[in-house]
N, C-alpha and C positions, 0 to 999 in steps of 0.2 A: 326166531330161535326157539320160542316156545313150541311152535309147530314141529320143529325138527325133533325135539325131545318126545313129543307125543307120538311121532312116527316110530321112534325107537321102541316105545312101549307097545304100540299096536303090532309091530312086527314080532315082538316077544310073545304077545298074547296069542298070536297065530301059530307060533312054533312050539309052545308048550312050556312045562315047568322049568327045565334047565335054562332056557332062554329068558324066562320071566325072572329067574333069580339073577341072571347076569344083567338084565335091564335094571333091576333094583340097585345092584352095585354101581352100574353106570350112572344112574340118577344121583346116587350119593356122591360119586366122584365129581359129577358136573356141578352139583350144588356146593361142594367143598371148594372147587376152583372159583365159582361165582362169588361165594362169600369172602374168600381170601382176597380176591381182586377188589371187591367193593370196600372192604375194610382198609386195605392199604391206600386206596385212592379217595377215601371219603372226605379228606380235608384238602384235596387238590383244588386250588383256586381256578376258576374258569379261565382266567388270564394266563395260567400256566399250562393249560392243556396243549399238547403238541398237535400242530396242524399236519394232517396226514392226507396223502393222495394214494388211492388204491387203483392200480391198472388191472384190467381183466381181459386177457386174450390179445390185446395190443395196447401200446402205450397210451392211446387216447380214449379208450373205452373205460367207463367207470360207473359207479352207482351212487345214488343219494338216498333220501328217505322217502318212502319206507323200503327197506331191503334187509336181507340177512346181514350183508356187509355193514350196514349202518348199525345194526344191533351189536355186532361184536366190537365195532369201533367205539360205540357208546360205552360199553362195559369196560373196555380197556383204557378209557380215559382219553381217547383220541378225539380230535376235532376234525371231522371229515370235511375237507374243503368243498366237496361236491354235494353236501347235504341238501341244499336247496336248489340245485341246478336243474332239476327235472320236474318241478312242480308236484302236484298231488296225485299224479297218475299212479296206478297200482304197481306197475313195474318201473321203478325209478332207475333206469339205466340207459346208457347211450354213449355215442361218441361225442367228444367235446373238442374245442379248438385248443391248440397248444398255447395260444395267447391267454386263454382263460386260466389255464393251469399256472402259467408263468406269473400272471397278475396275483393269483391267490398265494403263490410262493410257499408251497408245502415244506415243512421242516424235515419230514420223513416221507419217502415213497415206498410203498409195498407193491412190488410187481408180482403178478401171479406166476410168471415163469422167468427163467434166467435170460432168455432171448430178449424180452422186453426190458429187463433191468440193464442189460448190456447196451441196448440201443439208447436208453435214456441217459446213461452215463457217458456215451461216446458222441451223441448228436449235439452239434453246435447250438441248436435251438433250445436245448434244455440247460445250457451251461450257466445261466444266471440264477437258476432255481437253488434255493438254500440247501435243499436235500442233496443236490448234486455237488455243490461247492463243498459241503461238509462230508461227502461220501456216506450219506445216510439213505442209500437206496438198497433195500433188502428184498430178497426173493422169499415169497411165502412158502412155509414148509409144506411138504407133500409126502404122504405115506401111501396108504391105499388109494387115497384121493387127496386133492388139495384140502388142507385144513380149513380154508376160508369158505368152502362150499358146503352143500347140503349133505353132510356125512357125520357119523358119530365122532369123527376126529375134531369136530367143532369144539369139543370140550377142552382141547388143548390150544385152540387158536387165540382166544382172548387172553389166556394166561401168557402165551408166548408174546403177544403184542404188548401187553402191559409191561412185561419185563424188558422188551426191546425199547419201549418209549421212556420208561422210568426205572432204569436198572438199579438205582440206589434204594428204591422202595421194595425191590424184589431181589436183593442181593443173596438171600438165602435159598432162592428157588433155582435148582439145577435143571434146566430144560432137557438136557441129555438124559438125566435120571428119570424125569417125568415121562419122557418119550419111551424109554425102555420099559418102565413099569406099565404104561398104558397098553402097549402092544402085547406085552406078556399077559396082562390081565384079561383083555378083551378080545384078543385075536390068537392067543396061545403061541405067540412068536418070541423066540429068544434072539433079539437083535444083536448083531455085532457092533463094534465101535464104528466101523465104516458105514454100516447101514444107518445108524443113528445120525451120523454126520451128514449123510446124503439126504435124509429126511429133513433135517433142520436147515441145511444149505443145499438145496437141490442143484445138481451139476448141470441140468439141462431143463 
């Protein structure tokens, strides 16, 4: 996550004064979200952290530590069930068995696309997973790109996940308003209600 922020700054440095000013505003916004989430979750007991599984590209592909996904899950107070599944290798990602996921029994599943979420919810082999039983399978927001990936929209990802996992601690945070403000400030876009809805709950 730190490297992502550095790339934003390096891009701005290459583009000139206007971009550099926008990068400063972005850094301030990122730090504001980071501080907000840390403050709201600072007294969260380890035993109360929500177990999360994140699927990437297909239902059985995920990531552990170290990875960008692990960083935003850590910040949002999630317990990534795949954290230690790939050992110390640099790129902690790969396909895993459904049995491993079922045994870990995530309370929330974040699917990178709706196709995977639909498969997880409808497939008999996932039916005993707590997240499926409780209908807590969510599709990751996607605007210019997936918020969970290497893009400036990462500034919204951990805030969105923290509110998704711990809504009572973030009851005053309106993700629709955060989304609208972010794209207006950093992309010059005036999003409609339907566009904001489709970013937060991608239809495909």
